[in-house]
Backbone bond lengths (Angstrom), bond angles and torsions (degrees), N, CA, C in turn:
res aa  C-N    CA-C-N  psi(-1)  N-CA   C-N-CA  omega(-1)  CA-C   N-CA-C  phi
1 X - - - 1.462 - - 1.548 106.82 -
2 X 1.362 118.46 81.51 1.418 119.28 -175.24 1.586 108.70 -75.86
3 X 1.350 112.58 160.51 1.360 120.30 175.16 1.528 107.58 -86.09
4 X 1.392 117.00 140.66 1.431 120.33 -175.21 1.558 110.65 -137.62
5 X 1.327 111.78 143.93 1.429 117.87 174.71 1.495 108.48 -122.47
6 X 1.306 119.22 151.18 1.429 121.91 175.75 1.448 110.39 158.43
7 X 1.335 120.43 -174.43 1.492 122.18 -179.10 1.470 111.75 -62.19
8 X 1.356 119.39 130.65 1.448 122.94 179.09 1.504 112.09 -71.57
9 X 1.281 113.40 140.37 1.503 119.32 -177.78 1.483 107.74 -91.12
10 X 1.358 122.04 -40.62 1.455 125.28 -175.40 1.486 110.11 -130.32
11 X 1.346 116.58 159.99 1.411 121.97 178.89 1.465 108.92 -126.50
12 X 1.323 118.61 68.46 1.472 123.68 178.82 1.494 110.00 -81.58
13 X 1.254 120.40 69.57 1.449 122.86 -163.00 1.603 106.43 -132.39
14 X 1.374 116.18 125.14 1.446 115.17 177.99 1.592 110.14 -73.20
15 X 1.226 115.58 151.54 1.465 120.98 -178.93 1.490 112.53 -79.00
16 X 1.396 122.84 -25.33 1.324 126.98 -176.65 1.530 111.56 -131.33
17 X 1.307 116.99 155.85 1.455 119.47 -174.39 1.512 106.46 -101.13
18 X 1.273 115.09 77.45 1.483 116.52 -177.13 1.528 111.59 -141.03
19 X 1.389 118.80 12.59 1.419 121.19 -176.77 1.526 108.82 -135.36
20 X 1.331 120.68 150.27 1.439 119.62 175.87 1.589 109.70 -66.57
21 X 1.341 113.53 144.05 1.452 118.27 -176.77 1.560 110.37 -128.88
22 X 1.377 114.26 147.42 1.428 129.71 4.09 1.504 110.72 -90.65
23 X 1.358 113.13 159.88 1.482 118.00 179.83 1.492 112.49 -86.00
24 X 1.403 110.89 74.80 1.478 117.35 177.04 1.522 103.09 -154.25
25 X 1.368 112.95 -179.95 1.522 119.51 178.78 1.458 112.09 -57.49
26 X 1.293 120.68 136.02 1.370 123.76 176.08 1.460 119.11 113.89
27 X 1.330 120.57 -175.24 1.397 123.17 -178.82 1.507 115.80 -66.08
28 X 1.325 117.14 151.08 1.530 122.24 -174.22 1.484 105.97 -135.81
29 X 1.393 111.62 154.94 1.493 119.98 177.78 1.642 107.96 -106.89
30 X 1.193 116.50 137.59 1.429 119.96 -179.84 1.460 112.64 -90.05
31 X 1.388 119.40 157.54 1.485 118.24 179.05 1.447 113.47 -63.53
32 X 1.314 113.00 155.63 1.454 120.69 171.37 1.443 108.98 -62.61
33 X 1.384 116.89 130.53 1.427 122.60 -172.96 1.505 116.41 -86.65
34 X 1.224 117.43 -27.29 1.483 119.42 -176.74 1.486 111.87 -71.53
35 X 1.307 118.49 172.86 1.524 124.38 -176.46 1.508 108.13 -79.55
36 X 1.344 111.39 95.29 1.521 114.40 177.07 1.496 112.56 -73.76
37 X 1.319 120.30 -2.64 1.457 118.68 176.00 1.492 114.79 -66.92
38 X 1.352 114.53 -16.76 1.358 122.86 177.69 1.449 114.01 -94.93
39 X 1.319 121.26 22.71 1.489 127.29 -168.65 1.600 104.92 -79.16
40 X 1.362 116.05 130.38 1.394 120.80 177.71 1.543 104.74 -126.95
41 X 1.372 115.70 129.07 1.469 120.35 179.00 1.578 106.40 -82.98
42 X 1.277 117.95 125.63 1.496 120.89 -177.94 1.502 113.17 -90.69
43 X 1.503 111.17 -52.06 1.378 115.58 -177.02 1.577 106.73 -164.31
44 X 1.368 112.92 160.44 1.432 114.62 176.85 1.560 106.83 -93.03
45 X 1.331 113.79 135.32 1.477 121.04 -172.18 1.499 106.26 -102.04
46 X 1.267 123.42 -35.45 1.528 124.75 -175.04 1.479 110.37 -87.68
47 X 1.248 116.63 162.29 1.468 126.31 177.31 1.525 108.54 -75.38
48 X 1.396 123.64 113.04 1.465 120.81 -179.29 1.471 114.91 -72.41
49 X 1.334 116.30 -12.94 1.506 122.03 179.80 1.496 113.41 -82.62
50 X 1.327 114.16 -14.81 1.541 122.89 -177.28 1.466 110.97 -82.48
51 X 1.284 116.12 129.45 1.540 119.45 -175.65 1.518 110.00 -85.20
52 X 1.366 111.12 84.01 1.407 120.61 -172.47 1.649 107.75 -113.37
53 X 1.408 115.40 -171.84 1.432 115.03 -179.90 1.540 111.84 -104.50
54 X 1.335 120.74 11.84 1.444 122.39 -175.27 1.537 106.76 -167.14
55 X 1.357 114.18 163.71 1.346 125.73 166.94 1.527 110.64 -112.82
56 X 1.322 119.32 135.05 1.457 123.37 -178.35 1.568 113.38 -106.59
57 X 1.250 121.93 129.08 1.435 122.28 -174.44 1.592 108.13 -128.32
58 X 1.291 112.35 149.96 1.519 113.90 165.10 1.575 105.17 -90.93
59 X 1.273 116.06 128.87 1.483 125.20 -179.91 1.475 111.20 -125.11
60 X 1.295 115.47 165.50 1.502 123.29 167.67 1.486 104.42 -125.26
61 X 1.400 112.19 128.70 1.467 119.45 175.05 1.556 104.02 -126.81
62 X 1.370 110.07 121.14 1.487 117.13 -177.01 1.492 109.31 61.04
63 X 1.348 121.83 28.39 1.464 126.83 175.89 1.552 110.50 85.69
64 X 1.444 120.61 -5.88 1.383 123.67 -179.42 1.509 112.49 -91.25
65 X 1.359 123.48 138.98 1.434 120.27 -177.64 1.476 110.38 -83.42
66 X 1.312 120.73 140.32 1.431 127.13 172.02 1.564 112.97 -139.91
67 X 1.286 113.99 165.83 1.485 121.29 161.65 1.507 113.88 -96.72
68 X 1.248 117.50 123.97 1.430 123.20 -178.62 1.521 110.49 -111.56
69 X 1.272 118.39 125.29 1.487 124.74 -176.78 1.492 104.24 -113.63
70 X 1.364 112.02 110.71 1.500 118.24 178.85 1.519 111.88 -105.14
71 X 1.291 114.83 118.74 1.473 121.51 -169.96 1.562 115.01 -85.63
72 X 1.290 115.51 140.84 1.514 118.13 170.40 1.522 107.97 -76.40
73 X 1.304 112.64 165.19 1.497 116.44 176.61 1.523 113.01 -72.56
74 X 1.331 118.07 151.08 1.437 123.91 -169.32 1.559 111.48 -108.79
75 X 1.358 111.11 140.25 1.462 119.97 179.03 1.481 109.35 -98.13
76 X 1.256 117.03 116.65 1.547 115.64 179.08 1.480 112.81 -106.19
77 X 1.336 121.52 14.58 1.404 125.03 -177.34 1.488 110.88 -60.60
78 X 1.315 120.67 -45.31 1.428 119.75 -176.45 1.545 114.05 -75.77
79 X 1.301 116.81 -17.70 1.488 121.20 169.49 1.508 109.96 -65.13
80 X 1.418 115.46 -45.75 1.419 117.76 176.20 1.526 116.48 -62.68
81 X 1.265 114.56 -42.39 1.457 120.60 -176.80 1.552 108.42 -70.51
82 X 1.291 121.77 -26.59 1.428 121.62 -178.96 1.494 115.20 -77.68
83 X 1.379 119.96 -10.83 1.476 122.61 177.18 1.413 114.51 -75.97
84 X 1.355 117.25 138.30 1.448 116.01 171.45 1.569 107.94 -91.74
85 X 1.351 113.09 -177.24 1.540 116.99 -176.51 1.571 110.81 -62.37
86 X 1.247 117.49 -41.96 1.445 122.80 -178.95 1.507 111.23 -58.47
87 X 1.415 114.90 -48.26 1.456 119.37 -178.76 1.463 111.13 -69.16
88 X 1.320 116.67 -35.25 1.424 120.69 -176.59 1.580 110.61 -67.98
89 X 1.353 113.41 -35.80 1.519 119.09 173.83 1.450 110.47 -64.96
90 X 1.359 121.86 -46.69 1.462 122.80 179.32 1.474 110.36 -59.79
91 X 1.320 120.99 -41.97 1.391 121.48 -177.11 1.440 119.90 -79.92
92 X 1.388 115.40 -4.94 1.410 119.77 179.68 1.496 114.96 -87.42
93 X 1.430 113.84 3.57 1.527 120.38 -177.97 1.450 108.68 -100.03
94 X 1.309 119.71 130.65 1.419 119.70 171.89 1.490 116.32 -56.77
95 X 1.336 121.24 152.57 1.438 124.29 -174.07 1.486 107.92 -129.25
96 X 1.391 116.63 118.92 1.433 127.87 174.56 1.552 109.89 48.95
97 X 1.342 114.55 47.49 1.426 117.40 176.09 1.483 117.30 84.53
98 X 1.306 112.49 -9.85 1.524 123.35 -177.86 1.564 107.50 -87.40
99 X 1.401 113.13 164.37 1.437 115.32 -179.87 1.525 112.87 -65.19
100 X 1.254 122.93 163.29 1.448 125.71 172.61 1.471 109.30 -60.63
101 X 1.401 116.39 129.68 1.550 119.32 -179.15 1.533 111.59 -57.89
102 X 1.374 117.51 -29.14 1.445 118.37 -179.59 1.593 109.72 -56.80
103 X 1.257 115.50 -35.72 1.525 116.78 -175.54 1.512 111.84 -84.03
104 X 1.372 117.08 -4.40 1.456 121.36 -176.50 1.535 109.11 -138.82
105 X 1.340 115.93 51.17 1.476 112.78 -179.70 1.583 112.74 -68.30
106 X 1.278 115.28 -18.59 1.436 118.28 174.62 1.455 113.46 -60.69
107 X 1.383 117.95 -32.30 1.488 123.01 177.26 1.468 111.26 -55.81
108 X 1.279 117.91 -33.39 1.542 124.85 -178.27 1.497 116.37 -97.00
109 X 1.383 117.71 -18.50 1.433 115.82 -175.09 1.510 115.42 -128.83
110 X 1.257 117.23 -17.43 1.518 122.82 176.44 1.568 109.18 -61.36
111 X 1.333 118.79 123.75 1.471 117.36 -179.41 1.498 119.57 -50.77
112 X 1.375 114.07 -36.31 1.489 117.58 174.39 1.518 111.24 -58.82
113 X 1.323 116.60 -53.36 1.462 118.83 -179.37 1.473 112.71 -65.60
114 X 1.387 120.10 -30.78 1.445 120.26 174.99 1.576 114.43 -59.59
115 X 1.419 114.37 -36.79 1.380 118.18 178.08 1.484 110.45 -74.83
116 X 1.295 117.85 -35.25 1.521 120.73 177.57 1.517 106.32 -61.70
117 X 1.265 124.25 -48.38 1.364 126.84 -176.07 1.523 114.19 -63.44
118 X 1.395 113.79 -46.43 1.434 119.47 -179.19 1.527 113.74 -66.45
119 X 1.354 113.94 -45.75 1.426 116.83 176.51 1.488 117.61 -73.95
120 X 1.347 115.35 -24.22 1.420 118.17 170.72 1.544 111.30 -67.26
121 X 1.301 118.54 -35.19 1.482 122.48 173.19 1.495 111.27 -66.12
122 X 1.355 119.85 -40.80 1.519 119.49 -178.50 1.518 108.34 -68.60
123 X 1.311 117.30 -36.72 1.474 121.54 179.91 1.435 110.39 -61.77
124 X 1.384 118.70 -41.41 1.485 124.79 -177.41 1.543 107.85 -64.53
125 X 1.359 116.33 -36.95 1.388 123.06 -171.24 1.497 109.80 -90.84
126 X 1.372 120.41 3.03 1.444 123.77 -179.71 1.489 111.97 60.53
127 X 1.331 115.70 37.25 1.443 119.01 -179.81 1.586 112.23 -120.42
128 X 1.382 112.04 7.65 1.458 115.90 177.74 1.514 110.69 -63.19
129 X 1.289 115.95 122.40 1.488 121.67 177.25 1.530 110.08 92.03
130 X 1.305 117.91 -1.73 1.512 121.27 177.45 1.489 112.44 -100.91
131 X 1.357 114.96 -47.36 1.525 119.47 -174.54 1.511 108.45 -105.64
132 X 1.278 118.79 -13.13 1.459 119.52 172.52 1.538 106.05 -153.61
133 X 1.250 120.50 167.82 1.483 125.65 -177.01 1.541 110.80 -49.86
134 X 1.286 119.29 142.14 1.478 118.00 177.95 1.492 111.20 -65.97
135 X 1.349 114.44 134.99 1.481 120.07 170.82 1.426 111.95 -108.84
136 X 1.272 123.48 131.86 1.403 128.75 -171.93 1.628 113.17 -100.23
137 X 1.359 113.64 2.22 1.382 118.64 177.95 1.545 111.93 119.73
138 X 1.276 116.02 -175.75 1.500 121.10 -178.39 1.551 109.28 -108.63
139 X 1.281 115.68 162.23 1.501 121.23 166.54 1.546 110.03 -148.76
140 X 1.286 114.32 165.81 1.419 121.88 173.26 1.420 111.07 -110.83
141 X 1.358 113.70 132.82 1.556 123.17 178.01 1.499 113.35 -82.56
142 X 1.278 118.38 127.62 1.452 122.55 177.91 1.486 110.15 -67.62
143 X 1.345 117.29 164.22 1.433 123.03 174.01 1.522 112.67 -63.08
144 X 1.231 117.97 -28.19 1.474 120.27 177.30 1.513 110.51 -71.32
145 X 1.367 118.04 -40.89 1.415 124.45 173.60 1.528 109.38 -62.65
146 X 1.296 120.71 -40.85 1.466 124.26 178.17 1.535 108.78 -63.44
147 X 1.331 115.91 -40.21 1.489 116.81 176.47 1.524 108.56 -64.90
148 X 1.264 118.88 -38.34 1.523 120.99 178.66 1.486 112.53 -58.08
149 X 1.368 115.59 -40.77 1.370 120.05 -179.89 1.557 111.67 -68.14
150 X 1.281 119.45 -33.46 1.453 122.91 171.82 1.577 114.08 -68.35
151 X 1.324 115.86 -38.13 1.400 119.26 -177.13 1.516 111.77 -75.32
152 X 1.301 114.09 -42.08 1.493 117.51 -176.22 1.558 115.02 -86.47
153 X 1.270 115.71 -31.37 1.441 117.97 -170.49 1.586 112.21 -120.50
154 X 1.338 114.99 -7.23 1.481 116.35 -178.10 1.456 114.52 73.90
155 X 1.372 123.08 20.29 1.429 126.78 -177.04 1.418 108.67 -96.94
156 X 1.498 113.38 113.84 1.439 117.74 179.55 1.577 105.92 -127.44
157 X 1.313 120.73 -12.14 1.453 118.98 -174.25 1.543 110.02 -90.85
158 X 1.336 114.03 98.34 1.459 122.82 178.01 1.561 111.16 -114.28
159 X 1.314 115.14 15.65 1.401 120.95 173.95 1.584 113.78 54.71
160 X 1.232 115.51 30.67 1.438 120.30 -179.76 1.627 112.12 -66.66
161 X 1.238 115.97 152.93 1.428 118.86 177.91 1.553 105.66 -67.47
162 X 1.300 120.52 148.24 1.482 126.02 -172.10 1.539 109.18 -58.26
163 X 1.361 112.97 -41.03 1.466 115.75 -176.03 1.469 116.04 -64.28
164 X 1.292 117.94 -18.47 1.532 121.74 179.29 1.569 107.66 -72.40
165 X 1.243 120.68 -25.78 1.442 122.61 177.81 1.552 115.91 -70.72
166 X 1.320 112.19 -12.81 1.521 119.83 175.73 1.515 108.02 -90.32
167 X 1.311 118.20 -3.97 1.461 119.00 -177.74 1.508 111.53 -98.80
168 X 1.293 119.06 154.03 1.465 123.81 171.57 1.533 105.08 -54.95
169 X 1.367 114.76 139.09 1.510 121.71 178.77 1.524 107.92 -52.93
170 X 1.328 121.05 -40.39 1.397 124.03 -174.75 1.524 110.88 -72.24
171 X 1.306 118.74 -14.65 1.520 122.64 178.84 1.473 114.63 -97.28
172 X 1.334 118.19 -10.67 1.452 124.01 -177.41 1.602 111.28 -69.58
173 X 1.236 118.47 144.03 1.518 117.31 172.09 1.541 109.29 -56.21
174 X 1.308 116.07 142.14 1.538 118.91 -175.34 1.544 108.83 -73.50
175 X 1.322 108.99 165.50 1.489 117.03 170.94 1.510 106.96 -80.67
176 X 1.332 113.83 149.29 1.530 117.73 -178.30 1.498 111.30 -113.50
177 X 1.322 117.82 144.71 1.361 122.90 -176.39 1.502 112.88 -143.73
178 X 1.337 116.89 160.25 1.461 125.26 171.86 1.530 108.74 -111.33
179 X 1.276 118.08 144.93 1.537 121.51 178.54 1.477 105.76 -117.21
180 X 1.411 111.71 127.75 1.477 121.08 -177.19 1.434 110.53 -134.26
181 X 1.435 116.42 164.93 1.426 118.53 172.12 1.471 113.65 -58.41
182 X 1.284 119.73 146.66 1.441 124.81 -177.44 1.472 108.55 -87.71
183 X 1.264 125.88 110.09 1.454 128.66 174.34 1.465 105.79 -121.32
184 X 1.354 116.78 121.70 1.456 120.35 -179.65 1.461 115.58 -107.35
185 X 1.401 119.39 -18.44 1.431 115.10 -176.21 1.560 109.41 -84.20
186 X 1.319 111.69 145.08 1.543 121.73 175.67 1.524 105.55 -68.03
187 X 1.347 113.40 158.34 1.493 114.92 176.83 1.513 112.79 -75.60
188 X 1.364 110.95 155.36 1.436 118.28 172.26 1.581 109.64 -78.74
189 X 1.304 117.20 117.50 1.544 117.72 -172.81 1.537 102.01 -89.35
190 X 1.348 114.87 90.55 1.424 124.57 179.28 1.489 112.35 -135.45
191 X 1.284 122.96 157.18 1.498 121.11 179.65 1.615 111.78 -59.45
192 X 1.222 113.27 -32.42 1.558 116.87 -177.41 1.600 106.66 -66.72
193 X 1.416 113.34 -47.12 1.402 115.20 -179.75 1.391 113.39 -65.64
194 X 1.437 116.26 -40.00 1.475 120.64 179.91 1.471 114.18 -57.93
195 X 1.393 114.02 -40.70 1.505 117.15 177.57 1.505 112.50 -67.65
196 X 1.273 119.98 -34.08 1.515 120.63 173.23 1.522 108.70 -66.63
197 X 1.296 121.61 -47.54 1.456 123.46 176.20 1.550 111.95 -51.91
198 X 1.295 114.31 -48.36 1.504 114.79 -179.45 1.513 114.19 -67.07
199 X 1.365 115.23 -35.31 1.498 116.67 173.39 1.453 115.36 -59.76
200 X 1.413 114.15 -40.90 1.433 121.05 177.65 1.490 112.02 -61.70
201 X 1.310 114.59 -48.51 1.543 121.67 178.47 1.469 108.35 -55.19
202 X 1.333 117.23 -45.60 1.497 117.56 -178.30 1.478 113.16 -68.08
203 X 1.267 120.21 -36.57 1.410 125.57 175.06 1.542 112.18 -57.07
204 X 1.285 116.82 -48.10 1.480 124.30 176.44 1.507 107.97 -61.76
205 X 1.287 120.28 -45.77 1.458 122.77 -178.70 1.524 108.82 -59.16
206 X 1.312 121.32 -41.59 1.410 124.44 -179.92 1.509 114.49 -61.75
207 X 1.397 114.44 -26.03 1.488 122.20 176.54 1.573 109.37 -83.01
208 X 1.339 118.96 -14.68 1.388 119.71 179.05 1.577 106.94 100.68
209 X 1.272 119.61 22.10 1.520 126.35 179.69 1.514 108.45 -110.78
210 X 1.322 115.76 107.47 1.447 120.69 -179.70 1.480 110.36 -105.76
211 X 1.316 119.46 104.98 1.406 124.59 -164.66 1.592 111.85 -68.82
212 X 1.273 118.05 -31.80 1.463 125.26 170.78 1.554 110.91 72.05
213 X 1.312 117.75 -55.69 1.495 118.78 -168.06 1.515 108.86 -100.85
214 X 1.427 114.32 81.26 1.401 122.51 -177.69 1.522 111.68 -99.82
215 X 1.267 120.09 113.73 1.467 123.18 -177.39 1.505 109.33 -159.12
216 X 1.365 122.33 158.23 1.456 123.19 -175.71 1.508 114.95 -52.68
217 X 1.352 118.22 -39.63 1.474 121.69 -175.66 1.563 109.89 -66.45
218 X 1.312 116.70 -19.58 1.520 115.59 -177.45 1.562 111.03 -97.85
219 X 1.333 115.46 20.85 1.469 119.54 172.69 1.548 108.84 -124.76
220 X 1.354 115.40 137.61 1.444 121.36 173.21 1.525 105.45 -134.32
221 X 1.257 121.24 131.83 1.427 126.14 175.66 1.521 111.17 58.41
222 X 1.352 116.55 31.47 1.531 118.39 -176.48 1.502 114.71 76.64
223 X 1.307 123.37 5.92 1.349 124.33 173.45 1.471 115.79 -118.71
224 X 1.355 117.88 145.25 1.449 125.10 -179.30 1.555 106.99 -69.81
225 X 1.360 116.03 132.31 1.433 119.92 -177.92 1.455 114.78 -115.56
226 X 1.302 119.92 -6.50 1.395 127.94 -174.33 1.460 112.63 -126.72
227 X 1.392 119.75 115.99 1.479 125.71 177.77 1.519 111.46 -123.42
228 X 1.319 117.18 24.53 1.464 123.91 -168.06 1.600 112.14 -72.79
229 X 1.308 119.88 -14.23 1.423 121.64 177.04 1.533 110.23 -121.96
230 X 1.346 115.96 14.52 1.468 122.56 -178.52 1.505 111.61 -62.19
231 X 1.310 118.78 143.72 1.459 121.73 169.77 1.514 106.27 -106.30
232 X 1.360 114.51 126.05 1.456 119.71 -173.54 1.597 105.94 -125.91
233 X 1.289 110.65 127.83 1.590 118.43 177.43 1.562 106.93 -64.67
234 X 1.346 115.08 141.07 1.372 130.94 -10.59 1.454 115.63 -77.29
235 X 1.304 119.66 136.74 1.523 121.22 -172.57 1.501 106.90 -140.45
236 X 1.292 112.71 145.94 1.524 114.77 -172.65 1.544 110.83 -71.75
237 X 1.360 118.71 -18.73 1.472 116.72 171.42 1.447 113.48 -57.40
238 X 1.322 116.11 -38.60 1.510 122.50 -179.80 1.456 111.13 -79.64
239 X 1.294 121.47 0.17 1.384 125.46 176.89 1.522 114.03 -102.49
240 X 1.379 114.61 -34.65 1.433 117.21 -167.65 1.513 112.30 -115.51
241 X 1.337 115.72 -12.75 1.485 117.30 -175.42 1.575 110.50 -96.13
242 X 1.338 120.08 147.82 1.427 123.73 175.37 1.531 111.82 -58.02
243 X 1.279 116.39 158.25 1.484 121.20 -175.60 1.548 113.57 -59.45
244 X 1.354 113.22 -40.28 1.511 114.70 -177.68 1.553 109.39 -65.93
245 X 1.268 115.94 -33.44 1.566 119.96 -177.84 1.559 107.25 -74.84
246 X 1.262 117.16 -39.99 1.491 119.57 175.52 1.513 111.74 -60.70
247 X 1.364 114.31 -42.32 1.490 115.66 -179.81 1.498 110.57 -70.74
248 X 1.318 117.25 -28.05 1.457 116.77 174.36 1.497 112.75 -61.19
249 X 1.362 117.53 -45.21 1.421 125.95 -179.72 1.520 105.05 -61.30
250 X 1.350 120.87 -51.89 1.462 122.08 -179.51 1.481 118.12 -57.92
251 X 1.347 115.74 -32.86 1.423 123.72 178.90 1.644 113.89 -79.04
252 X 1.356 112.66 -12.52 1.458 112.62 -171.70 1.535 114.94 -63.73
253 X 1.377 115.54 -39.16 1.414 118.04 178.18 1.474 116.26 -62.68
254 X 1.431 112.48 -40.52 1.477 118.00 -177.34 1.584 108.88 -66.01
255 X 1.299 115.45 -44.97 1.407 118.76 178.50 1.480 114.27 -58.08
256 X 1.420 113.65 -44.64 1.452 121.51 176.80 1.460 112.90 -62.06
257 X 1.319 119.83 -35.20 1.482 126.83 179.66 1.482 108.29 -61.53
258 X 1.315 116.34 -48.26 1.465 121.50 -178.41 1.503 109.84 -61.84
259 X 1.300 118.28 -43.56 1.475 123.78 179.13 1.507 109.79 -61.97
260 X 1.317 116.89 -44.56 1.448 121.82 176.10 1.542 113.68 -53.74
261 X 1.281 111.25 -48.98 1.572 117.77 178.29 1.562 110.22 -57.98
262 X 1.288 116.78 -45.73 1.521 123.63 179.92 1.560 103.64 -59.14
263 X 1.358 115.91 -54.49 1.494 117.05 -171.44 1.473 110.66 -61.27
264 X 1.304 120.93 -32.18 1.509 126.33 178.63 1.463 116.14 -83.25
265 X 1.406 114.27 -0.60 1.427 119.13 -176.52 1.482 114.63 55.89
266 X 1.274 120.07 42.93 1.400 125.30 176.29 1.477 111.16 -81.72
267 X 1.384 118.75 116.36 1.401 120.08 -175.82 1.544 110.11 -85.63
268 X 1.385 113.32 91.78 1.436 118.85 179.44 1.493 108.32 -147.67
269 X 1.323 114.52 154.50 1.440 122.88 177.19 1.504 115.28 -90.48
270 X 1.297 117.53 -4.17 1.477 121.86 -175.96 1.518 105.16 -71.29
271 X 1.358 115.52 137.57 1.401 122.94 176.68 1.499 109.83 -135.37
272 X 1.323 119.92 108.97 1.435 126.70 -171.46 1.603 107.40 -55.45
273 X 1.318 113.64 -55.80 1.411 115.46 -170.24 1.541 113.30 -76.29
274 X 1.247 115.02 -37.93 1.510 118.47 178.91 1.521 109.86 -66.36
275 X 1.319 116.33 -38.33 1.488 119.35 178.87 1.490 113.51 -60.45
276 X 1.325 112.95 -42.49 1.546 116.93 -175.30 1.524 108.20 -71.70
277 X 1.327 116.16 -39.04 1.414 116.67 -179.96 1.567 111.94 -66.13
278 X 1.334 119.23 -40.65 1.357 123.09 176.63 1.550 113.17 -56.96
279 X 1.395 113.28 -44.64 1.488 118.26 -179.94 1.451 112.09 -67.80
280 X 1.286 119.08 -26.59 1.474 123.83 -178.72 1.567 104.86 -70.58
281 X 1.379 116.32 -45.96 1.394 119.52 -178.50 1.627 112.35 -63.75
282 X 1.256 110.26 -29.76 1.500 113.69 175.36 1.486 114.20 -82.07
283 X 1.283 116.77 -6.31 1.361 123.47 177.51 1.619 114.06 61.49
284 X 1.243 111.05 30.42 1.481 116.21 -177.23 1.528 113.90 -117.04
285 X 1.341 110.92 13.36 1.513 115.02 -175.42 1.519 107.92 -132.91
286 X 1.339 112.28 135.41 1.510 118.61 179.05 1.531 103.79 -130.75
287 X 1.337 111.11 129.23 1.499 114.47 173.31 1.547 112.49 -80.20
């Protein structure tokens, strides 16, 4: 599930931040409930030169510190081109009263919606803030706040469709963001913390949340802070892809976890991928 930038094909975006998102089958994230009108951008935390799917800021809302992740627009063109005729036929059918997935691939692959689905699932399971950083909901940034980001931080690349630049700024679809606890300290790379990280990862997996993007930069204070390419059940990948390919996606975060432990020189015998394979062979483990 690579990150992609480019011209947006569709604009399946609500105009106001007052409904749970995304509007498709599965878990949803609710809007941020506090008064975001008092939002103040304190500083940019992410590297603006890195080709990522969002910019992360330290903000104050109502005087309280938060981390705000403002997402660029997503290009779903390659997702459409990658579908074969069988997959396209499956996805053209409405699901449980919701629109056909084919018309809303962004609901399943857009990094903003990926975080909404994953955090929505954690909220439902009452694990928000326990296995990953606490998410307080999503919000939409006004055009004045977007102008503020340009003026203060020089950020203008939001990957908007070209036609939006012909619109009045106040008429453009808003930028989308998730609001999370602000954690600034890097994790302690010790066997104790590594064990906690792996337990958290497995708890998410049992819920049907596959984080995928496991690396040191995505952890703060021992908690995962980035779920922007997570696959969360129900997901069309698990509907249209063959079993071996599904398993490959599911194994990705475990393999990446082991690589992260090696890269950080953590002296531990725990192996995420080896352990899960052993338990499968013993038939004593269920995801």
